[in-house]
Phi, psi and omega in degrees: 000135179296152180244165180297150184233132167239130172243115178280157188302330184265009182247174178090130174293146177259127176255142173268109186231106171057039181087000180247165172245130184239128179234121186276128183262333169213123187268165179300319179301322180290339183243014183064028180066015178283326174198172173211157188229130181220157169251124177248131179259128185235114174286158174315133179067001177265143177167208182257132175287170179304128181200167173219165180196159189277029176225156180279148169230148175227147185231140175228119179279122182270317183219155174076196178232146179224137179259123176248149169235119183227121182059031177086358182251129177276142180221132177257117183255143178238171180306136184093351182271154185226144173221139177249128175243107185294154174314145171071009172269131176290134181209157176205162182203153180204146171306136184239349185248156172300327173288140178301123175279148179229130185226138163275130178234125175250133177230141187212136340297159187298120182210340184293332193302309181295325172306311186291323182295320181289319175299315179305316188283330188235346184246096185247336183228104179262148358282354184307327183260023179307310179302317182298320181293315180302317181297310175307313179302311177303322179293331184248021178064030175255118177260124177270139181248152178301148176301155176119000000 
């Protein structure tokens, strides 16, 4: 049975994922794989390319601006804005402001964590590591779509 979780601001490992920093606030292990929660810091133009996966994700922008494309429709979100991306929906996002954007991401059921850990460990130089990224995605049920 899961136990209460408190994550202090200076705790939790930070992963480097495609130019972003990902810090887990509540992990899959802590929730019995029901969901996970992370804080992602996005410099301008850094983020996730178009992709889909069989779990839901929700985003809440804390600071800055983030450009999302969900189901082929672009949205500019600012601090205080929320977006829900249902499972199997192609989506992408990137920092859009000069200010570092910070976003809370919720995924359910929890699945993204191991994907991010493997990207952090082995995908360092894009586009040179594109084949590695695609292989990691395949292992974790993340399908990358062509941009556009």
